[in-house]
N, C-alpha and C positions, 0 to 999 in steps of 0.2 A: 609126248612130243619133245624132241630134243632141240634146244636152241643152239644155233650156230655160234661158234667162238669168234666170229667176225661178221662185219656187215660190208658188202661190196659198195664201193664208190666207183661206179662204172658208166659207160655210155648209155646203157639201158635206163639206169636211175636218172641220169641227166635228161634224157628224152622224155621220160615219164613226168618229172617235175616241171620240165619246160612246157609240155602240153597242158598241164593244169594251170601253169602261170599265164599262159596265153588266154585262158578262159576266165581268169580271176579279174575282178574289177580293178584292182590295184596293179595289174600286169606284173606281179611278182609274188613269189611264194617261197617260204622256208620249208626245208626238209630237216627236221631236227634229229640229231643222234643222242641228245641228252634229255633228261627228264627236267621239268621246270625247276625242281629243287636242287639239281646237281650243282656241285661247286664250280664246274666249268661247262660253259655253253659252247657247243660245237655243232655246226649245221651248214647245210648248203642253203644259199640264198640265190634263187634263179630270177633274173631281172630281164624284162622285155623292154625293147625301146619304147619310149613313151611313159614308163613308170616315173612317178615323182616321189623322191625321198626328200621330205622337208628337212632342211638344215637343222642339225641337232648336236648335242654333245652328251656324253655319258659322265655322270657324277656319282660317285659311290661314297659311302661313309668311310671306308678304309682307303688311305692314299695308295696310289698305284694300281687300283683294281678297276679303274674306269676305261682301260685301254680297249681297243678293237683291233683285231688282226685280220686282214683280208688277203686271200690267195685266189687269183682268177685261174680257174681250171678249164674254162672254155669261153671264148668270146673276148669281149673287151669292155672295160669299165673306165669311166672318167671319175676321178676323185677331185673334189674342190674342198679346200680348206678356207674358212672364214674367220675374220676377227669378230669381236663382239658387236660391232656395228653392221655386220653382214657384208662387209667388203671382202671380195675374194683376195686371199693372200698367196695361195699357191694352187696350182692345178697339175695333175699328174695322170698319165695314161697307164692303167694296169691291163696287161694283155697275156692271154694264155700263151701266145707265141713269142712273148718277151718283147723288148729287152727287160722291162720291169713286170714281174708276175704278181707281186703283192707288196703290201705295206703294213706297218703297225702304226695305228693313229693313237696318239697319246690321250690320256684322260683329259677332260675338260677342253677338248679341241673341237670347235664346231666344224662340221663336215656334212657333205652330201655325196651320194653316188649317182652316176648317170650311165645308164646302159647304152653303149655305143654300137653294139651289135645284138641281134636277136638272139635269144636263148643263151645269154651270158650267164655263166655259173660261177659263183664265188663260194669258197669255203670260208667261213667265219668262225673266229675263236674269241671268246671273251669270258671275263669273270662271271660266274653265276653266284648264287642262284638268282633267277629272273625275279626283279622287284618292279612290278608294274607302275607303282607310283613314283619311283626314282629312276626308272630306265632311261628316259630321254628328257632333255631340257631343250626345248625347241627356241630357235631364233624367231622372235615375234614378228620381224618385219616381212617375213615370207609367208605366202598364202597356205591356207589349210589344204590338205589332200582332197581331191575330189572336185576341185573348183576349176573354172575356166582359167582363172589366173594361175593356178598350179600348172596346167598343161601349157600355157604359154611361157611360164618360167622354165619348165623342163626343156621345151623346144629351143629356148634361147641358150640354155647351158649346153645342150647337145650340139647346136650350131658352133658355139664357142670353142668346145672341145674338139670338134670334128676338124676345125680349121687350125688347130693348134699342132705344132710340131714337137711338143715336149715328149720326151720319153719317160 
C-alpha cells in the first residue's frame, strides 16, 4: 500500500470531525496531523458551542517554545486573555470570514477559547513534543471541566463575546 504524499484538509474532513465533536462529552475534538513525539504539533481543533476550555497557559523549559498559533478555518471563535488574577485583559474575535482569521498567543499568557458558531474549526500549531505533565498550567479560580459551574462560565463568556463588536 502506497502512502499519499499529502493529507487533505477539506470540507469532508471538517464535517467528519465536527460530527464526532458533537457526540463527544467535551463538545470538541482534535484531529492530529503529528505524532505525539514530533517536534511540531499541528492539528485541527473542532469546537462546538457550549464547550468549556478552562483558562490556561503553556510553559515550556526552553524560552519561546510555549506559544500557540490559531487560525480559524470555519466558523468563529472568541479568544479571551487573562492576567494572573483571572481578570480579562483582552478579547478578540477570530472568524473564518475575517477580518481577523487567527492569532499567535505568546507563551506564559493565560487564555481560553469560546466557540461562537457550531462546527467551528481551527488549525493549531505549537511546539512539540507533547509533554502531558507540562502542557498546561490552569488558572485555579476557574471551575474544572464537566461541572455545572464550568457550563455557566462558558455561557457567560459566550454572551460577553456575542455582545462585543471587537474585530
